[in-house]
ZATI-646118 format. One record per residue (C-alpha): x, y, z; residue number from 1; residue in one letter. Coordinates in Angstrom, 2 decimals, always signed. Layout:
N
NODE  c1  c2  c3  seq  type
NODE  X  Y  Z  NUM  a
...
//
This chain:
395
NODE  c1  c2  c3  seq  type
NODE  +24.89  +15.56  +1.04  1  m
NODE  +27.63  +13.06  +1.82  2  s
NODE  +28.05  +9.75  -0.04  3  l
NODE  +26.73  +7.83  +2.95  4  r
NODE  +23.61  +9.99  +3.13  5  s
NODE  +23.07  +9.65  -0.63  6  a
NODE  +23.31  +5.85  -0.42  7  v
NODE  +20.95  +5.88  +2.58  8  l
NODE  +18.26  +7.90  +0.74  9  v
NODE  +18.74  +6.08  -2.57  10  a
NODE  +18.41  +2.65  -0.85  11  g
NODE  +15.36  +3.81  +1.12  12  f
NODE  +13.64  +5.06  -2.07  13  v
NODE  +14.43  +1.98  -4.04  14  l
NODE  +13.18  -0.23  -1.22  15  a
NODE  +9.90  +1.66  -1.21  16  a
NODE  +9.59  +1.25  -4.90  17  l
NODE  +9.29  -2.51  -4.37  18  n
NODE  +6.39  -2.41  -2.03  19  l
NODE  +3.58  -2.58  -4.65  20  r
NODE  +4.78  -4.03  -8.04  21  p
NODE  +4.25  -7.67  -6.84  22  a
NODE  +0.58  -6.70  -6.31  23  i
NODE  -0.08  -4.05  -8.97  24  a
NODE  +1.59  -6.21  -11.69  25  g
NODE  -1.17  -8.72  -11.38  26  v
NODE  -4.18  -6.64  -12.22  27  s
NODE  -3.51  -5.86  -15.96  28  p
NODE  -2.76  -9.57  -16.54  29  l
NODE  -5.75  -10.84  -14.52  30  l
NODE  -7.91  -11.99  -17.44  31  d
NODE  -4.91  -13.90  -18.88  32  e
NODE  -4.07  -15.44  -15.54  33  i
NODE  -7.70  -16.42  -14.93  34  m
NODE  -7.92  -18.08  -18.39  35  g
NODE  -4.58  -19.88  -18.09  36  d
NODE  -5.05  -21.17  -14.58  37  v
NODE  -8.79  -21.71  -14.82  38  g
NODE  -9.97  -19.22  -12.14  39  l
NODE  -13.42  -17.74  -11.73  40  s
NODE  -13.80  -13.92  -11.17  41  p
NODE  -13.88  -14.54  -7.40  42  a
NODE  -10.79  -16.76  -7.71  43  g
NODE  -9.02  -14.11  -9.75  44  g
NODE  -9.97  -11.49  -7.06  45  g
NODE  -8.66  -13.90  -4.44  46  a
NODE  -5.10  -13.43  -5.74  47  i
NODE  -5.14  -9.87  -4.48  48  t
NODE  -7.18  -10.88  -1.44  49  t
NODE  -4.61  -13.46  -0.43  50  v
NODE  -1.87  -10.91  -0.71  51  m
NODE  -3.79  -8.26  +1.28  52  v
NODE  -4.65  -10.85  +3.93  53  v
NODE  -0.93  -11.51  +4.32  54  c
NODE  -0.30  -7.81  +4.57  55  l
NODE  -2.57  -7.88  +7.62  56  g
NODE  -1.60  -11.17  +9.26  57  m
NODE  +2.15  -10.84  +9.08  58  f
NODE  +2.68  -7.14  +9.83  59  g
NODE  +3.19  -7.91  +13.60  60  p
NODE  +6.21  -9.94  +12.73  61  v
NODE  +8.09  -6.64  +11.91  62  a
NODE  +8.46  -5.32  +15.52  63  p
NODE  +9.73  -8.76  +16.66  64  l
NODE  +12.30  -8.89  +13.83  65  l
NODE  +13.24  -5.25  +14.40  66  a
NODE  +13.92  -5.90  +18.16  67  r
NODE  +15.98  -9.02  +17.33  68  r
NODE  +17.99  -7.91  +14.26  69  i
NODE  +17.25  -4.25  +13.77  70  g
NODE  +14.99  -2.28  +11.39  71  l
NODE  +17.64  -2.11  +8.63  72  d
NODE  +18.28  -5.86  +8.50  73  r
NODE  +14.53  -6.46  +8.64  74  t
NODE  +14.11  -4.31  +5.55  75  l
NODE  +16.86  -6.22  +3.74  76  l
NODE  +15.27  -9.63  +4.57  77  a
NODE  +11.92  -8.30  +3.17  78  g
NODE  +13.47  -7.41  -0.13  79  l
NODE  +15.11  -10.84  -0.50  80  l
NODE  +11.80  -12.65  +0.30  81  v
NODE  +9.90  -10.53  -2.15  82  i
NODE  +12.30  -11.64  -4.95  83  a
NODE  +11.76  -15.30  -3.91  84  c
NODE  +8.00  -14.97  -3.84  85  g
NODE  +7.42  -13.34  -7.26  86  v
NODE  +9.85  -15.84  -8.85  87  a
NODE  +8.02  -18.80  -7.24  88  l
NODE  +4.53  -17.73  -8.46  89  r
NODE  +5.59  -17.89  -12.06  90  g
NODE  +5.76  -21.70  -11.77  91  l
NODE  +2.86  -23.86  -13.01  92  d
NODE  -0.37  -24.39  -11.03  93  g
NODE  -2.86  -22.32  -8.99  94  a
NODE  -1.33  -23.50  -5.60  95  p
NODE  +2.01  -22.12  -6.50  96  v
NODE  +0.49  -18.95  -7.80  97  l
NODE  -1.24  -18.33  -4.46  98  y
NODE  +1.79  -19.52  -2.46  99  l
NODE  +4.23  -17.23  -4.22  100  g
NODE  +1.87  -14.37  -3.94  101  s
NODE  +1.47  -15.01  -0.22  102  a
NODE  +5.25  -15.15  +0.31  103  l
NODE  +5.84  -11.85  -1.50  104  a
NODE  +2.96  -10.19  +0.37  105  a
NODE  +4.38  -11.52  +3.71  106  t
NODE  +7.60  -9.69  +2.99  107  a
NODE  +5.78  -6.57  +1.92  108  i
NODE  +3.77  -6.71  +5.21  109  a
NODE  +6.98  -6.67  +7.25  110  v
NODE  +8.45  -3.82  +5.17  111  m
NODE  +5.20  -1.79  +5.28  112  n
NODE  +5.35  -1.87  +9.07  113  v
NODE  +9.07  -1.22  +9.23  114  s
NODE  +9.23  +1.79  +6.88  115  m
NODE  +7.61  +4.38  +9.23  116  p
NODE  +10.08  +3.31  +11.92  117  g
NODE  +12.93  +3.60  +9.42  118  v
NODE  +11.79  +7.15  +8.72  119  v
NODE  +11.69  +8.08  +12.41  120  k
NODE  +15.08  +6.36  +12.99  121  q
NODE  +17.03  +7.81  +10.05  122  h
NODE  +15.18  +11.02  +9.38  123  f
NODE  +13.84  +12.28  +12.69  124  p
NODE  +13.93  +15.95  +11.67  125  t
NODE  +12.42  +15.37  +8.19  126  r
NODE  +9.51  +13.04  +8.96  127  i
NODE  +6.92  +14.84  +6.75  128  s
NODE  +9.23  +15.24  +3.76  129  v
NODE  +10.58  +11.66  +3.89  130  m
NODE  +7.09  +10.29  +4.38  131  t
NODE  +6.05  +12.01  +1.27  132  g
NODE  +9.14  +10.68  -0.57  133  v
NODE  +8.45  +7.18  +0.73  134  y
NODE  +4.74  +7.09  -0.16  135  v
NODE  +5.46  +8.63  -3.63  136  s
NODE  +7.98  +5.89  -4.27  137  a
NODE  +5.39  +3.19  -3.18  138  v
NODE  +2.78  +4.63  -5.50  139  v
NODE  +5.26  +5.13  -8.32  140  a
NODE  +6.21  +1.46  -8.05  141  g
NODE  +2.52  +0.47  -8.47  142  a
NODE  +2.14  +2.88  -11.42  143  a
NODE  +5.19  +1.62  -13.33  144  v
NODE  +4.18  -2.02  -12.69  145  a
NODE  +0.61  -1.63  -13.85  146  s
NODE  +1.64  +0.29  -16.97  147  a
NODE  +4.62  -1.83  -17.95  148  a
NODE  +3.57  -5.45  -17.63  149  v
NODE  +1.60  -5.72  -20.82  150  i
NODE  +4.11  -3.79  -23.00  151  p
NODE  +6.95  -5.96  -21.47  152  v
NODE  +4.93  -9.09  -22.18  153  e
NODE  +4.58  -8.09  -25.82  154  r
NODE  +8.20  -6.91  -26.18  155  l
NODE  +9.79  -9.98  -24.64  156  t
NODE  +7.25  -12.63  -25.77  157  g
NODE  +7.07  -13.92  -22.28  158  f
NODE  +3.85  -15.25  -20.83  159  s
NODE  +2.38  -13.67  -17.71  160  w
NODE  +4.50  -16.12  -15.71  161  r
NODE  +7.78  -14.75  -17.06  162  g
NODE  +6.72  -11.12  -16.78  163  v
NODE  +5.69  -11.40  -13.15  164  t
NODE  +8.89  -13.32  -12.35  165  a
NODE  +10.91  -10.37  -13.69  166  l
NODE  +9.68  -8.34  -10.71  167  l
NODE  +12.35  -10.11  -8.67  168  a
NODE  +15.04  -8.07  -10.40  169  v
NODE  +14.31  -4.66  -8.86  170  p
NODE  +13.90  -6.33  -5.47  171  a
NODE  +17.36  -7.81  -5.74  172  l
NODE  +18.83  -4.47  -6.84  173  l
NODE  +17.21  -2.73  -3.81  174  a
NODE  +18.62  -5.34  -1.49  175  a
NODE  +22.07  -4.77  -2.86  176  l
NODE  +21.78  -0.98  -2.36  177  l
NODE  +20.39  -1.34  +1.17  178  w
NODE  +23.08  -3.86  +2.17  179  l
NODE  +25.48  -1.21  +3.52  180  p
NODE  +22.85  -0.05  +5.99  181  q
NODE  +22.16  -3.63  +7.09  182  a
NODE  +25.85  -4.36  +7.69  183  l
NODE  +26.24  -1.51  +10.04  184  r
NODE  +25.66  -1.82  +13.83  185  a
NODE  +21.94  -1.57  +14.55  186  q
NODE  +20.59  +0.92  +17.17  187  p
NODE  +19.56  -0.73  +20.40  188  a
NODE  +15.83  -1.47  +20.67  189  q
NODE  +13.97  -0.74  +23.89  190  p
NODE  +13.10  -3.81  +25.98  191  s
NODE  +9.71  -4.83  +27.28  192  g
NODE  +6.28  -4.61  +25.79  193  p
NODE  +5.62  -0.90  +26.61  194  r
NODE  +5.20  +0.37  +22.99  195  p
NODE  +2.51  -2.24  +22.28  196  f
NODE  +0.74  -1.63  +25.61  197  r
NODE  +0.79  +2.09  +25.03  198  t
NODE  -0.67  +1.98  +21.48  199  v
NODE  -3.25  -0.63  +22.26  200  l
NODE  -4.73  +1.56  +25.04  201  r
NODE  -4.94  +4.56  +22.74  202  s
NODE  -8.23  +5.47  +20.98  203  r
NODE  -6.06  +7.11  +18.28  204  v
NODE  -4.66  +3.73  +17.40  205  t
NODE  -8.12  +2.44  +16.47  206  w
NODE  -9.07  +5.54  +14.57  207  y
NODE  -5.86  +5.27  +12.54  208  v
NODE  -6.42  +1.52  +12.06  209  t
NODE  -9.95  +2.19  +10.66  210  a
NODE  -8.61  +4.93  +8.36  211  l
NODE  -5.83  +2.65  +7.12  212  m
NODE  -8.20  -0.23  +6.56  213  g
NODE  -10.96  +1.59  +4.77  214  l
NODE  -8.78  +3.61  +2.51  215  q
NODE  -6.74  +0.49  +1.70  216  s
NODE  -9.97  -1.47  +0.90  217  l
NODE  -11.00  +1.05  -1.76  218  t
NODE  -7.51  +1.29  -3.05  219  f
NODE  -7.10  -2.48  -3.53  220  y
NODE  -10.49  -2.71  -5.19  221  v
NODE  -9.19  -0.23  -7.77  222  v
NODE  -5.87  -2.07  -8.13  223  l
NODE  -7.62  -5.44  -8.58  224  a
NODE  -10.67  -4.59  -10.72  225  w
NODE  -10.37  -1.18  -12.41  226  l
NODE  -8.95  -2.52  -15.69  227  p
NODE  -11.62  -5.23  -15.81  228  t
NODE  -14.38  -2.63  -15.19  229  i
NODE  -13.12  -0.59  -18.06  230  f
NODE  -12.65  -3.54  -20.38  231  m
NODE  -16.18  -4.75  -19.71  232  e
NODE  -17.33  -1.28  -20.82  233  r
NODE  -15.45  -1.67  -24.19  234  g
NODE  -12.09  -0.20  -23.34  235  v
NODE  -9.07  -2.08  -24.82  236  p
NODE  -6.89  -3.93  -22.39  237  a
NODE  -3.81  -1.83  -22.93  238  e
NODE  -5.77  +1.48  -22.56  239  q
NODE  -7.40  +0.05  -19.38  240  a
NODE  -3.88  -0.62  -17.98  241  g
NODE  -2.83  +2.87  -18.83  242  y
NODE  -5.82  +4.35  -17.02  243  l
NODE  -4.90  +2.37  -13.88  244  l
NODE  -1.34  +3.65  -14.32  245  s
NODE  -2.63  +7.24  -14.68  246  l
NODE  -4.44  +7.11  -11.39  247  t
NODE  -1.34  +5.67  -9.71  248  n
NODE  +0.90  +8.37  -11.25  249  l
NODE  -1.41  +11.09  -9.94  250  v
NODE  -1.08  +9.44  -6.54  251  q
NODE  +2.62  +10.05  -6.75  252  v
NODE  +2.10  +13.82  -6.88  253  a
NODE  -0.55  +13.79  -4.15  254  a
NODE  +1.41  +11.61  -1.83  255  s
NODE  +4.52  +13.76  -2.25  256  l
NODE  +2.86  +17.13  -1.67  257  a
NODE  +0.15  +16.47  +0.94  258  v
NODE  +2.35  +15.12  +3.76  259  p
NODE  +4.63  +18.20  +3.54  260  v
NODE  +1.59  +20.47  +3.76  261  l
NODE  -0.30  +18.48  +6.40  262  a
NODE  +2.83  +17.90  +8.55  263  g
NODE  +3.04  +21.66  +9.18  264  r
NODE  -0.23  +21.60  +11.12  265  r
NODE  -1.12  +20.00  +14.40  266  a
NODE  -4.38  +18.72  +12.86  267  s
NODE  -4.60  +16.75  +9.67  268  q
NODE  -8.45  +16.74  +9.68  269  v
NODE  -9.05  +19.10  +6.72  270  p
NODE  -6.67  +17.11  +4.50  271  y
NODE  -8.10  +13.64  +5.48  272  v
NODE  -11.66  +14.83  +4.87  273  v
NODE  -10.71  +16.53  +1.51  274  g
NODE  -8.94  +13.46  +0.34  275  a
NODE  -11.99  +11.25  +1.13  276  g
NODE  -14.29  +13.57  -0.74  277  v
NODE  -12.01  +13.49  -3.83  278  l
NODE  -12.01  +9.67  -3.69  279  t
NODE  -15.79  +9.66  -3.60  280  v
NODE  -15.95  +11.90  -6.75  281  l
NODE  -13.60  +9.51  -8.56  282  g
NODE  -15.69  +6.49  -7.69  283  y
NODE  -18.86  +8.33  -8.79  284  l
NODE  -17.31  +9.02  -12.17  285  g
NODE  -16.36  +5.35  -12.65  286  v
NODE  -19.94  +4.38  -11.60  287  l
NODE  -21.94  +6.90  -13.65  288  l
NODE  -19.82  +7.69  -16.72  289  a
NODE  -16.86  +5.34  -16.97  290  p
NODE  -16.18  +5.99  -20.69  291  t
NODE  -16.83  +9.73  -20.60  292  t
NODE  -13.62  +11.47  -19.77  293  l
NODE  -12.23  +8.46  -17.96  294  p
NODE  -8.89  +10.21  -17.61  295  w
NODE  -10.57  +12.92  -15.52  296  l
NODE  -12.02  +10.36  -13.09  297  w
NODE  -8.60  +8.72  -12.78  298  m
NODE  -6.94  +11.99  -11.91  299  i
NODE  -9.60  +12.87  -9.27  300  v
NODE  -9.41  +9.31  -7.87  301  l
NODE  -5.65  +9.41  -7.85  302  g
NODE  -5.55  +12.70  -5.94  303  l
NODE  -7.98  +11.36  -3.33  304  g
NODE  -6.41  +7.89  -2.83  305  q
NODE  -2.83  +9.10  -2.94  306  g
NODE  -3.50  +11.76  -0.28  307  a
NODE  -5.54  +9.33  +1.89  308  s
NODE  -2.70  +6.73  +1.92  309  f
NODE  -0.03  +9.31  +2.62  310  a
NODE  -2.00  +10.99  +5.44  311  l
NODE  -2.61  +7.57  +7.17  312  a
NODE  +1.18  +6.85  +7.14  313  l
NODE  +2.01  +10.42  +8.10  314  l
NODE  -0.18  +10.13  +11.14  315  i
NODE  +1.44  +6.86  +12.10  316  i
NODE  +4.85  +8.42  +11.96  317  a
NODE  +3.94  +11.69  +13.76  318  l
NODE  +1.91  +10.52  +16.75  319  r
NODE  +4.42  +8.28  +18.66  320  p
NODE  +7.40  +9.68  +20.40  321  a
NODE  +10.14  +7.17  +19.31  322  d
NODE  +10.85  +4.67  +16.49  323  p
NODE  +9.87  +1.65  +18.58  324  a
NODE  +6.44  +3.11  +19.32  325  a
NODE  +6.06  +4.10  +15.62  326  v
NODE  +6.75  +0.50  +14.63  327  t
NODE  +4.26  -0.79  +17.19  328  a
NODE  +1.52  +1.65  +16.02  329  l
NODE  +2.36  +0.81  +12.41  330  s
NODE  +2.09  -2.97  +13.15  331  a
NODE  -1.33  -2.59  +14.79  332  v
NODE  -2.81  -0.07  +12.28  333  a
NODE  -1.50  -1.78  +9.16  334  q
NODE  -2.10  -5.37  +10.14  335  s
NODE  -5.68  -4.87  +11.27  336  a
NODE  -6.19  -2.35  +8.52  337  g
NODE  -5.10  -4.68  +5.79  338  y
NODE  -7.30  -7.45  +7.13  339  v
NODE  -10.21  -5.08  +6.65  340  i
NODE  -8.89  -4.16  +3.21  341  a
NODE  -8.61  -7.83  +2.17  342  a
NODE  -12.38  -8.01  +1.98  343  l
NODE  -12.50  -5.52  -0.86  344  g
NODE  -11.37  -7.34  -4.00  345  p
NODE  -13.04  -10.64  -2.98  346  l
NODE  -16.30  -8.91  -2.07  347  l
NODE  -16.26  -6.97  -5.32  348  f
NODE  -15.80  -10.14  -7.33  349  g
NODE  -18.59  -11.81  -5.41  350  y
NODE  -20.99  -8.86  -5.82  351  l
NODE  -20.14  -8.73  -9.52  352  r
NODE  -21.08  -12.36  -9.87  353  e
NODE  -24.33  -11.88  -7.96  354  l
NODE  -25.49  -8.65  -9.54  355  s
NODE  -24.10  -9.23  -13.06  356  g
NODE  -22.63  -5.76  -13.18  357  g
NODE  -20.53  -3.18  -11.43  358  w
NODE  -23.24  -0.79  -10.17  359  s
NODE  -23.84  -2.66  -6.86  360  v
NODE  -20.13  -3.10  -5.96  361  p
NODE  -19.35  +0.57  -6.72  362  l
NODE  -22.28  +1.74  -4.68  363  t
NODE  -21.05  -0.39  -1.71  364  v
NODE  -17.64  +1.27  -2.15  365  a
NODE  -19.26  +4.74  -1.80  366  l
NODE  -20.67  +3.65  +1.52  367  g
NODE  -17.18  +2.53  +2.58  368  v
NODE  -15.82  +5.88  +1.65  369  l
NODE  -18.44  +7.69  +3.74  370  a
NODE  -17.23  +5.68  +6.75  371  a
NODE  -13.64  +6.56  +5.87  372  q
NODE  -14.37  +10.21  +5.98  373  i
NODE  -15.91  +9.84  +9.45  374  v
NODE  -13.09  +7.88  +11.03  375  v
NODE  -10.53  +10.11  +9.25  376  g
NODE  -11.98  +13.13  +11.07  377  w
NODE  -11.16  +11.47  +14.41  378  f
NODE  -7.77  +10.08  +13.37  379  a
NODE  -6.60  +13.43  +11.97  380  g
NODE  -7.13  +15.28  +15.26  381  r
NODE  -3.82  +16.32  +17.03  382  p
NODE  -2.59  +13.73  +19.55  383  a
NODE  +0.72  +12.53  +21.06  384  t
NODE  +1.48  +8.95  +21.95  385  l
NODE  +3.98  +9.22  +24.71  386  g
NODE  +5.41  +6.74  +27.23  387  p
NODE  +2.41  +5.39  +28.94  388  g
NODE  -0.01  +8.09  +28.06  389  r
NODE  -2.05  +9.63  +25.25  390  l
NODE  -2.67  +13.38  +24.92  391  e
NODE  -5.39  +14.39  +22.45  392  e
NODE  -6.37  +17.74  +21.10  393  g
NODE  -9.06  +19.33  +18.95  394  r
NODE  -9.03  +19.63  +15.13  395  p
//
């Protein structure tokens, strides 16, 4: 591998590592944040909800930026805005907390949509492998953030504000490493609205959008509320954070292996359905026996959620014929999908307040997972999004 290729891969991986810490780093500190800022459980859940809403609302900005300045420069801009957002939310007051979170999430939204196009543009012959690497890095970033924030808080003596502001550092390092790619001449982007017209006419687009939305909803519920669920069952805060980190670490392995295996087949149906079933089993464990072998439920849950996320992104990268169409499909699927996902943490907090426990919210999540398996069956069928047409096959 040449030095240029090594820098490209390293910058790509480090950029992906920054796509979740700004969100995952909130969950273990949520009780402290709520107490300091004076938020209710629904208000605490709304931090994650605000971020996921931004993931949905601002994803369509990515194709517009990519057409104007190129995918590589769009990615660089996203990293710089993440750094600004996480630094801002460490200032005093609930409005600044939500504003900084929204700013960081807006940048993440743009990067989320751009990354599958970057894979198609820079690694056209290694889409399955690099999708696995990219998703694994995303999940690893979440795992490290959720595991490290409390130990870092205790080690440094910082409050939650200082600890969350430290998340600007890896974003700035990633921007520095990606800078050589952004300084190079950018590939020409196709003109006209054809990619959006093509993907909007495709049934596959809406199957993939539903899959992305439903699997993201159950993922962000876990990210926002899992430590709180465990702590309300008597698990110490630090151990609850480690359990969340465990499920995220398992997602790294699943998201690295599953795209490589699934990418060898025209149909991803068996993998999508299997991933949904594993997620159901993990949720059932948290519902029925959260303090009995909790590490086992976290492993099963991590396998299911990691595979589901990776498969949704793999399908986005595989179906279209060119990077512009990938970015368009990614914008539609991720934007609408994250709007669906945004309901999860807020709805869970609201159901927790109404029911006084976690049985009702977790049961609702099982219903969501059943719907995920159904739409995943349709999304996983072989299909090709080509110029002006859609060709579909059987599983």
